[in-house]
PLY file of the C-alpha trace (Angstrom):
ply
format ascii 1.0
element vertex 88
property float x
property float y
property float z
element edge 87
property int vertex1
property int vertex2
end_header
-3.66 -18.54 -3.75
-0.64 -16.31 -4.32
2.56 -15.94 -2.33
3.53 -12.88 -0.34
6.12 -12.04 -3.02
3.43 -12.22 -5.71
1.16 -10.12 -3.51
3.85 -7.44 -3.36
3.96 -7.37 -7.17
0.17 -7.10 -7.34
0.20 -4.22 -4.81
2.86 -2.34 -6.75
1.06 -2.80 -10.09
-2.23 -1.69 -8.49
-0.60 1.45 -7.07
1.01 2.44 -10.35
-2.21 1.79 -12.30
-4.21 3.95 -9.87
-1.82 6.92 -10.04
-3.17 10.01 -11.77
-0.88 12.00 -14.07
-1.07 15.05 -11.79
0.02 13.10 -8.70
3.59 12.84 -7.48
5.49 9.60 -7.92
4.13 7.03 -5.48
5.92 4.09 -3.88
5.10 1.34 -1.45
6.82 1.55 1.92
8.32 -1.94 1.58
9.76 -2.01 5.12
6.25 -1.69 6.54
4.47 -4.27 4.37
3.00 -7.13 6.37
0.46 -9.93 6.16
-2.49 -10.23 8.52
-5.17 -12.89 8.22
-4.26 -13.66 4.61
-4.27 -10.01 3.55
-1.08 -8.27 2.46
-1.14 -4.73 3.84
0.99 -2.37 1.75
1.30 1.23 2.96
2.47 3.78 0.41
3.30 7.46 0.08
5.17 9.83 -2.18
8.57 8.60 -3.34
10.08 11.85 -2.12
8.74 11.31 1.42
9.85 7.68 1.56
13.38 8.62 0.42
13.75 11.48 2.88
11.19 10.83 5.66
10.74 14.61 5.57
7.13 15.23 6.61
6.99 18.21 4.27
6.66 15.68 1.42
4.24 13.28 3.12
0.88 12.78 1.45
-2.13 12.50 3.74
-5.03 10.07 3.48
-3.04 7.30 1.81
-5.03 4.28 2.94
-2.92 1.16 2.39
-3.34 -1.24 -0.47
-4.87 -4.54 0.64
-4.13 -7.66 -1.40
-6.16 -10.78 -0.68
-3.59 -13.58 -0.96
-6.35 -16.13 -1.65
-7.86 -14.34 -4.66
-4.94 -12.11 -5.68
-7.24 -9.07 -5.84
-6.02 -5.67 -4.70
-7.92 -2.64 -3.48
-7.41 0.39 -1.30
-8.28 0.02 2.36
-11.22 2.01 3.64
-11.52 4.21 6.68
-14.01 1.82 8.29
-11.33 -0.91 8.16
-8.68 1.16 9.93
-8.74 -1.07 13.01
-7.78 -4.01 10.78
-4.81 -2.45 9.00
-3.61 -0.10 11.71
-0.49 -1.49 13.34
-1.31 -2.62 16.87
0 1
1 2
2 3
3 4
4 5
5 6
6 7
7 8
8 9
9 10
10 11
11 12
12 13
13 14
14 15
15 16
16 17
17 18
18 19
19 20
20 21
21 22
22 23
23 24
24 25
25 26
26 27
27 28
28 29
29 30
30 31
31 32
32 33
33 34
34 35
35 36
36 37
37 38
38 39
39 40
40 41
41 42
42 43
43 44
44 45
45 46
46 47
47 48
48 49
49 50
50 51
51 52
52 53
53 54
54 55
55 56
56 57
57 58
58 59
59 60
60 61
61 62
62 63
63 64
64 65
65 66
66 67
67 68
68 69
69 70
70 71
71 72
72 73
73 74
74 75
75 76
76 77
77 78
78 79
79 80
80 81
81 82
82 83
83 84
84 85
85 86
86 87
């Protein structure tokens, strides 16, 4: 089992490792990270959007990173899981 703080590090490392060289700089939206049922939910977007909140720079289809705090494994959320990670 890992802590929420460790889960945040895992999410960030996962995001940076998944970034393609032709993509803009990506960052986790730290203010919106939360834990639900032992899963850390880490939304992300372009660094430029997160700094400005200007929708002109927002990337679409950025499913959040999900980190299982029991196993420490990270993955991208899937559309079918939207009801789980969507803020209610």
